[in-house]
C-alpha positions in Angstrom: 54.9 17.2 -6.5 51.3 17.9 -7.0 49.3 17.7 -3.8 45.6 17.0 -4.3 43.3 19.7 -3.1 41.3 18.5 -0.2 37.6 18.7 -1.1 35.8 20.6 1.6 32.1 20.0 2.3 30.0 23.0 1.2 28.6 25.1 4.0 25.0 24.3 4.9 22.4 26.9 5.2 20.5 27.1 8.5 17.6 25.3 6.9 19.8 22.6 5.6 21.5 22.1 8.9 18.1 21.9 10.7 17.0 19.3 8.2 20.1 17.1 8.8 19.9 17.5 12.6 16.3 16.5 12.4 17.1 13.4 10.3 19.9 12.5 12.8 17.4 12.7 15.7 14.9 10.6 13.8 17.5 8.0 13.0 18.7 7.7 16.6 15.1 7.5 18.0 14.0 4.9 15.5 17.3 2.9 15.8 17.0 2.6 19.6 13.3 1.7 19.4 13.8 -1.0 16.8 16.8 -2.4 18.8 14.7 -2.6 22.0 11.8 -4.2 20.1 14.0 -6.9 18.6 15.7 -7.6 21.9 12.3 -7.8 23.7 11.0 -10.1 20.9 14.0 -12.4 21.3 14.1 -12.5 25.1 10.3 -12.5 25.9 8.8 -14.5 23.0 11.4 -16.5 21.0 13.5 -17.9 23.8 10.4 -19.0 25.9 9.0 -20.7 22.7 12.2 -22.6 22.2 12.3 -23.6 25.9 8.9 -25.2 25.5 9.9 -27.0 22.3 13.3 -28.2 23.5 13.0 -30.1 26.8 16.2 -29.9 28.8 17.6 -30.6 32.2 17.5 -27.6 34.5 21.1 -28.2 35.5 22.3 -28.2 31.9 24.2 -25.2 30.5 21.8 -25.2 27.6 18.7 -24.8 29.7 16.5 -22.0 28.3 14.2 -21.5 31.3 10.7 -22.4 32.2 9.2 -21.2 29.0 7.0 -18.5 30.5 6.2 -15.6 28.1 6.6 -12.1 29.4 3.7 -10.4 27.6 3.8 -7.1 29.5 7.5 -6.5 28.7 6.9 -7.3 25.0 3.9 -5.0 24.9 5.9 -2.2 26.4 8.5 -2.5 23.7 5.8 -2.5 21.0 4.4 0.7 22.5 7.9 2.2 22.6 8.3 1.5 18.9 4.9 3.1 18.1 5.7 6.2 20.2 9.1 6.5 18.5 7.5 6.3 15.1 5.0 9.1 16.0 7.8 11.2 17.4 9.9 10.7 14.3 7.0 11.8 12.1 6.5 14.9 14.2 10.2 15.8 14.1 10.4 15.2 10.4 7.4 17.4 9.7 8.7 20.1 12.0 12.2 20.2 10.3 10.7 20.3 6.9 8.3 23.1 8.0 11.2 25.1 9.3 13.1 24.7 6.0 10.3 26.1 3.8 10.2 29.7 5.1 13.9 30.0 4.7 13.6 29.1 1.0 10.8 31.6 0.5 12.7 34.4 2.1 15.8 33.7 0.0 13.6 33.6 -3.2 11.9 36.9 -2.3 15.3 38.5 -1.6 16.5 37.4 -5.1 13.2 38.5 -6.7 12.3 35.0 -7.8 8.8 33.5 -7.8 8.1 30.1 -6.2 4.9 29.6 -8.2 5.1 26.7 -10.6 5.6 27.6 -14.2 2.4 27.7 -16.3 1.8 24.4 -18.1 1.2 24.7 -21.9 -2.4 24.0 -22.9 -3.0 20.3 -23.6 -2.8 19.4 -27.3 -5.7 17.5 -28.7 -4.7 13.9 -29.5 -5.6 12.9 -33.1 -8.1 10.1 -33.3 -6.3 7.1 -34.9 -9.3 4.9 -35.2 -11.1 5.3 -38.5 -14.8 6.0 -38.2 -17.1 3.2 -39.0 -18.7 3.2 -42.4 -22.1 5.0 -42.3 -25.0 2.7 -42.5 -27.7 3.3 -45.2 -30.9 4.6 -43.9 -33.6 2.0 -43.8 -36.3 2.4 -46.4 -39.3 4.2 -45.0 -42.5 2.1 -45.1 -45.4 3.9 -46.7 -47.6 5.6 -44.2 -51.3 4.8 -44.5 -53.2 7.9 -45.2 -55.8 8.8 -42.6 -59.2 7.8 -43.7 -62.0 10.1 -42.9 -65.4 8.5 -42.2 -67.6 8.7 -45.2 -70.6 11.0 -44.9 -73.7 9.1 -44.2 -75.8 10.6 -47.0 -73.5 10.2 -49.9 -72.0 6.9 -51.1 -68.2 6.7 -51.4 -66.7 7.4 -54.8 -65.6 4.5 -56.9 -62.4 5.9 -58.0 -59.2 3.8 -57.9 -56.2 5.0 -56.0 -53.1 5.8 -58.0 -50.5 3.1 -57.6 -47.4 4.2 -55.7 -44.1 3.7 -57.5 -42.1 0.7 -56.4 -39.0 1.5 -54.5 -35.8 -0.4 -55.2 -34.7 -2.8 -52.4 -32.1 -1.1 -50.1 -28.5 -2.0 -50.9 -26.9 -4.4 -48.4 -24.3 -2.5 -46.4 -20.8 -3.4 -47.0 -19.1 -4.9 -44.0 -15.9 -3.2 -42.9 -13.5 -4.9 -40.6 -10.8 -3.2 -38.6 -7.4 -4.5 -37.5 -5.9 -4.0 -34.0 -4.5 -0.6 -34.9 -7.9 0.6 -36.1 -7.2 0.7 -39.8 -10.1 -0.5 -42.1 -9.5 -3.8 -43.9 -11.3 -4.7 -47.1 -13.2 -8.0 -47.0 -12.0 -10.2 -49.8 -14.8 -12.8 -49.6 -18.4 -12.1 -49.7 -20.4 -14.3 -47.4 
């Protein structure tokens, strides 16, 4: 008959055992503090509230008491929960701090580097949106020539200015519409 090989748990390194012991301590501290908080909430807040809501005979077995809240005991359980959370954070940070040097020493012994691998340089992302159609330059209006004041002694000449050639009207720019992806769409109708 074939007997199944019992699977043994792998041995933990000292850093791994410290981490598990720290987690166990944190779990026990937080569990006790949460249990005390819930018990205090029930006995010092919820039961007095129910006693005030449900009037009963003091000689009845269902009598819940006078309905007085015990604020100091409830406040003590809230403080206990806060202190347990702070202590859990300290123990957790302490165990994780103890685990880090052991990893570094093992990596140095093996000749490994703990620095993160160099990231490849970022690749430029191609622009998927087509550029807008260039707008035509507006026609330049003719600049008036500076006029010098005429000399006082001589009359101005009677010559006519040469006519400037007429420029054609600028072409109306074609409207280009884009879809949601950014591809240009030809306009079928002219408005």
